[in-house]
C-alpha positions as CSV (number, residue, x, y, z in Angstrom):
1,G,100.6,138.6,97.6
2,K,98.6,139.0,100.4
3,L,95.6,136.4,100.8
4,P,92.2,138.1,100.8
5,T,90.5,138.5,104.3
6,G,86.9,137.1,103.3
7,G,84.2,137.5,101.2
8,S,84.0,136.9,97.4
9,E,87.6,138.2,96.7
10,L,88.8,135.4,99.1
11,I,86.2,132.6,97.3
12,G,87.4,133.8,93.8
13,F,91.0,133.4,95.0
14,L,90.5,130.0,96.4
15,R,88.5,128.8,93.4
16,N,91.3,129.3,91.4
17,S,93.9,127.6,93.6
18,K,94.6,124.0,93.8
19,V,96.5,124.2,97.1
20,F,95.7,125.7,100.7
21,A,98.5,125.1,103.3
22,L,98.1,126.2,106.9
23,I,100.8,124.6,109.0
24,S,100.3,126.0,112.0
25,H,101.3,124.7,115.6
26,N,98.1,125.9,117.4
27,E,95.4,126.4,115.0
28,Q,91.7,125.8,116.5
29,Q,89.2,125.4,114.0
30,P,90.5,126.7,110.9
31,I,87.7,128.2,109.1
32,S,90.0,129.4,106.1
33,A,90.6,125.7,105.6
34,L,87.0,124.9,105.5
35,E,86.5,127.9,102.8
36,A,89.2,126.2,101.0
37,I,87.9,122.7,101.0
38,S,84.4,124.0,99.8
39,Q,86.2,125.5,96.7
40,G,87.9,122.3,95.8
41,C,91.5,122.9,97.1
42,I,93.6,120.0,98.4
43,C,94.5,121.3,101.8
44,I,97.8,120.5,103.7
45,L,97.3,121.0,107.4
46,S,99.3,120.5,110.5
47,D,98.5,117.3,112.4
48,K,98.3,119.3,115.6
49,G,94.8,120.6,117.1
50,Y,91.7,120.4,115.7
51,S,92.5,118.7,112.0
52,R,93.1,115.5,114.0
53,F,89.6,115.0,115.3
54,D,87.3,117.1,112.9
55,P,85.8,115.0,110.1
56,A,85.9,117.5,107.5
57,F,89.5,117.6,107.7
58,I,90.2,113.7,108.4
59,H,89.3,112.8,105.0
60,T,89.8,115.9,103.1
61,S,93.1,116.9,104.0
62,I,96.8,116.0,104.0
63,R,98.4,116.5,107.4
64,V,101.9,117.4,108.4
65,N,104.1,117.7,111.3
66,P,104.9,121.2,111.7
67,N,108.2,120.5,113.3
68,S,109.4,118.4,110.6
69,L,110.7,119.6,107.2
70,R,110.4,116.0,106.0
71,S,107.0,115.5,106.8
72,I,106.2,119.0,105.1
73,I,108.0,117.6,101.9
74,R,106.3,114.3,101.9
75,G,102.9,116.5,102.1
76,L,103.7,118.7,99.2
77,E,105.0,115.5,97.2
78,T,101.6,113.6,97.8
79,T,99.8,116.9,97.0
80,L,101.6,116.9,94.0
81,K,100.8,113.4,92.8
82,I,96.9,114.2,93.6
83,I,97.0,117.1,91.2
84,R,98.8,114.9,88.5
85,L,96.1,112.2,89.0
86,I,93.4,114.7,88.8
87,K,94.8,116.3,85.5
88,Y,95.1,112.7,84.1
89,M,91.5,111.6,85.0
90,D,90.2,114.8,83.3
91,Y,92.2,114.0,80.3
92,C,90.7,110.6,80.2
93,R,87.1,112.0,80.4
94,L,87.4,114.0,77.3
């Protein structure tokens, strides 16, 4: 389906998501990625542009080379490992 463009519908969508990917060649300041991070999503962003320098993204996202399928696959694999780890940690808290 189509991603909502803003407001409470978008926030609800992100809150129910685990991963947000924006693999762009020329993204400047991706507000949508900040919204995703604020809702607890793991973000996969390109290693181009703004995400390389902004502290909001350096420590909260997985960065991939948008020109490399291998890099994108590694980013997805890393994301799956993180999700499994989070599930395990939640299980251990019970």
